[in-house]
N, C-alpha and C positions, 0 to 999 in steps of 0.2 A: 504493500500500500504506500509506504513512505517513499520508496524508490520511484514509483510511478509518478507521484505528485511532484517530487523534486525534479525528476527528469523533464516533465512537461513544463514546469516553471523555468528551469534552466534554459530551455530551448528558446525562450522569449528574449534572452540576452538583455535584461533590464538593468538600469544603473541604480534605480531607487524605487521603493514601493512601500505602501502603508498597509497595515492589517487592522481591520475593525474587530476589536476583541471586547466582548461583553463580560467574559468570565465564565460563560457556559461551556459545556464540554466540547461543542463543535468548534467554536472559535479558539478555545484554549488548545485543542489538539492541533489546529492549523498553526497557531503561534509557536508551539514547541517543535513541531516538525521543521519549520523553516528556520527557527533560531538555532536548532541543533545541527542543521545542515552545514557541513564544512566544504567550502569550495573557494578557489581563488577568484572565480568569476561571480561570486555571490553578491547580489545588489545590496545597497544599504536598506535596512528594514527598520521602520519605526511603527509605533502602535498608537491607535486612538480608541478611547472608550467614551461612550455617550451616556450622560446622566439625563434622562428625560424629565426627571423631577416628578414622576408619577407614583413612585413607591418609596417607602422609608428605607428599604434595603439598598437602593441604587448607589448611594454614596459609598457604602462599604464594599460593594461589588467593584466599583471603579478603583477603590483603594487596593483591593485584592489583585487586580490586573497590574496596577502600578508597581506593587511589590514584586510580582513575577518578572516584570520588565527590569527592575533593579537587579535582580539576581542574574538575569541574562545580559545585563549591561546594554539594554535597548531603550531608546528614547520613548517616553510615554507622554501622551497629551490627553487631557480630559476636556471633553466638549459638552456644551449644554445649550439648548435653545434660549434665545433672548426673550421669547414670549412664552408664558406659562401655557402648556398644552390644554390644561383643564378649562382655561378661559376662552379657548378657540371654538368657533362653531363647527359642527360636523362630527364625524366619527373619530373618537380619541385615537384608536389604533392606526387609522389612516393618517391622521395628523402627525402622529409620532413617527411613522414610517417616512413620511415626506420630510419632516424635520431632520431625521437621521441622515438621509441621503444628501440633503442640502448641506448639513454640517460637514459631512465627510468630503463632499465635493470641494467646498471652500477651503477646508484644511489641506487637501491634497494640492490644490492650486497654489496656496500660500507657501507650502513646503516644497514646491516644484517636484512633486512626485509623478511618476509615469503611470502608476496603477494603484488600485485599492483591492485588496483581497478580502472576500467575504466567505463565511463559513457555512453556506447553505449545503444541505445534504440530499441524498436520495429520498429520505423520509419527508423532507420539506417539499420536494417535488410532488410526492403523492398527496400530501395534505393540501397543497395549493390547487391541484387538479380537482380534488373532490369539493373543496370550498367553492371554487368557481363554477363547477358543474351545478351545484345546488343553487348558486346565485343566478343561473341562467346566462352565463357568459357565452359570447360567440367564439369564433376561431381564435382571435388574439388573446382572449382570456384563458383559453385552454392550452396555450402553447407551453412547452417546457422552458425552464430557465436556461438561458444561454451561458455557456462556460466563460465566454469572453464577450463583453459588450462595451464599445466605446461611447462615452457620453461626456460632453463639456470638457473636451481635451484630456479626459482621464479614461484609462482602460479599467473597467471593472471585471474582476476575475473571480470565478467560483471554482476552486480546484477540487472541492469535495463532493461534487454532484453525483458521482458514481458510487459513493460510499455510504454505508449505514451509520446512524448515530451510535448504535451499540458497538460497532467495530471501532469507532473513534474512542469510545469510553474504555474499551478493552486495551487500546493502545496506551491511554493515559494511566490506567491501572498498572499495566506491565512496566511502565516507566516511573511509577510512583509519583505521578503528577496529579494535582488536585484540580477541582473546578467548583464553580458555584451553581447550585441548583435553584433556579428562579422559582419561588413558590407559585407564581402566577401560571406556571406550566401545568399545575394540577388543579386550577380553579375552573370549575365548570361554567362560570359565567362568561368565559371567553369561547367564542365559536371554534377557534383552532383547537382548544383542548377537547371539546366535544367531538370534533372531526377526528382527532388523533385516537380517541377511544373507540369511535365507530370503525375506523380503519383496522384497528387491532381485532375487533370482533368479526369483521368481514373476512379478514385473513384466516382467523381461527376456524371459520366455517367454510373455508375454501371458496369463498365467493369473489375474492380478488386474488389474482395470480401475480407473479413478478412482472408479467408483461403489461400490467395495468398502466404503468407510467409511459409505455410506448405510445399510447394515445396522444400524449402531449407532444411527442416527437413528430407524429404524423401531422398534427395541427400546426407545428412550427413550419413544416415544409409548405403547407397551404398558405400560411400567413405570409411567408416570404414572397410567394408568387403574387398575392394580392397587394402586398406592399409595393412591389416593383411596378405594377400596373398603375397604382395611385400616384406614385412618384412621377412616372412618365406623363400622366395626365396633368398633374399639378404644375409641371414645368411650362406648360402652355396656357395654364389657367391663371396662376397667381402672379401678382406683381408686388414688388417691395419698393419702399423708398428708404432713404438713408436714416430716417428717424424711427424705422421699425413698423410703419403702417403697412398692412397687407390689403390688397383689393382683388376682387374677381367679379366676372359677369355672371349673373344668376342664370341667364340663358345657356351659357356654356357649361355651367355647373350642372344644370338639369339634364344634360345629355350624357353624363357619365354613368357608369355602373353605380348602383346604390351603395355597394360596398366601398367603392372608391370615394363617393361623396362623404360617407361617415368617416372614413380613414383620413381624408383631407381635413375635415373639421377637427378631428381629434388631434391631428398633427399641429394645426394652427394653435389650438388651445394649449397643448402641452409645451409648445415653443414659448408662448407668452408666459406661462406659469412656471416653466422649468421643472414641473413635477416629474418624478422618475416614472410614474405610472400614468396611464391614459385616463381620461375622464370616464365616469360611469356611462353606460349606453343610454340610460334614461335621460341624462343631461344632454347628450348629443342629439337624441331623438327630439327633444323639446326645441333645441336651437334649429335643427333641420326643418321642423315644421314651420317655425317662425320665418325662416328665410324664404319659404315658398308662399307665405301668407301675404296677400296683396296689401294688407293694411300695416304690415310691419315697417316701422321706421327705425327703431333702435331697441337693443336688448343687451343685457350684461350676462356674462357667464364666466366663472373661473378667473376673475380679475381682468377680463377683457370686455371691450365694448364693440358690439356689432351694430352697424348702421347700414340702411339700404336707401338708395336714392337713384332714380332713373335707371333701375335695373342693375346697379353696381352695389356690391356689398363691400364695405370697408371695415377692417378690424384693427383696433388700437388697444393699447394697454390702458387699464382703468387707473386713473390717477389716485383714487382713494384706496387702492390696494397696494400702493407702494409705500415702503417705510420712509417716514419723513426726514429723519436724520440718521444716516448710517455712518457710524464711527469707523474711520479707516484704521485698520490694525495691521495690514500687510501691504507690501509693495505691489502685489499682484493678486487680483481677486475678481470675482464675478458679482456684478451689482444687478439687482432686480432680474436675475435669471438669464439676461440676454446680452449684457454689456460687460466685456472683458476690459478691466481698467488696470493699467500698469503705471505706477509712479516711478519716475526716473530718480537717480541718486541725489539730485539736487532738491527734491521735495522735502520740506521741513515743516515742523509745527504740527499741532493737532488739526487734522482735516476731517471733514464729513462729506458724504455724498447725499444730495437731496434732489428731487425732481425739479426741473425747470419751471413747472407750473406753480411752484410755491415761492417764486420770486417776490420779494417785497416791492413796494411802490418806488423806492429809491433806486432800485436796480434796473428799472425799465429802459435805461439808456443803452443797455447791452444790445447790440445789433446782431441779428442772425443772417448769415449768408445763405440765401435760398428760400423758396416758398414752400412751406409745409403746412399740413393740416394742423390747426391750433391744438386739438386734443392730442394728436400724436406728438407734437412738439413739446407739450407740457410734461411728457414722461421721459425725456432724455436726462442724462445725469449732469448735475453741476457739482463742482468741487468747491467747497466753502470752508471757511473758518467760522468761529462764533460771531465774527463781525463782518467779514468781507466775502464776496464772491470771487474766487480765484480763477475758475475756468468753466467755460460752457462750450461744448462742441458746436461747430458751425458758426462761431461768433468771433468778435474782435478781441476776445480775451485769450491771451497766450499763457501757457503754463507748461512746466516740464512733465508732461503726462501723455500717455497714449490711450485712446478710447476706441474700442472696436465693437461694432454690432455683430453678434454671432448669428449671422443669417446666411452663411455660405452653405453649399450643398451638404457638406458633412456635419454642419451644425444644426441645420433645419430639418432635413429629411430623416435624420436619425429618430425623430419622434413619430414617424409614420408606422 
């Protein structure tokens, strides 16, 4: 098992990578396998643990991982959401998952990492497949997890997808390594725990065979074909401008396969929101129906604004969904999901990023080069101090900074 994981990892010839380690058996097994691996070509490995702030035990679990890193002389970072997840609307588990991937992504970019390793297993594959089947998911929802997935300039790798959780625990026992058992893994109030118990029962009655998870592999092949068709269609359908507004003709949109229409809408929403997972189908269906409603003028969904005028739909970021004052902590980071900001060596002092639409009245003399939709323009990044505006893209303000809208093919179509 270890030899196969290390061999596959070594073939990537990486110089740096991060591991997301919660303290559970899966991520701890991955951590120990890679830190015990001896090789001249071994990349630098650092670790991040996330405290979601949802359980009283979470702080001690992060501390457990930190101590394991100290023993192995590996750098450890503790990450936490800036917004309390219990105060956010929507499903807590979904919000926690989105916050987790966002934190890891920004951490990897700030530390100039090439990849992040995740400890998902074959058991996770089976649980996801059954959860999504009961949810009524389509082809995309039933696909298998991919071992390697590029997102936001980071390669996400799941080296343990072919291995069982119990095999990993046996490895830890044999090596005399410990792990933390999350009590929520036994709490029936969580859907995943109920599914885990159901899977065990189905297997004991020979109602699910080891080939069960192959359904997800078949779905993945079908999904890839549908994705390529949608990408091909969208390249002739969608138009971008420099401030991130997307537009398309309703008539052309109506001529596409229905699957492509939904996939394009999901891709647009995911690009704006930066969420690792696509919107729920019920949300897409609601927006789909509005687009073809003759009375539709405007609608919001997932932090975006859809407007329709003269047969043209425009999509922009919703100003109210953007963090008002984002404290700059790193030289390189992604702001509001779509803007890659790099501060050069000359940048000094405490800086913040805020959307242009929140400019004060005294700052209106800043002139913008180019004509853009006012709503779209309002959502571009400004670099400010507590007193002054230092930089605005497309303006007469110059600063030692590079701002890039992540709308290239590899940055946009990855969400399809």
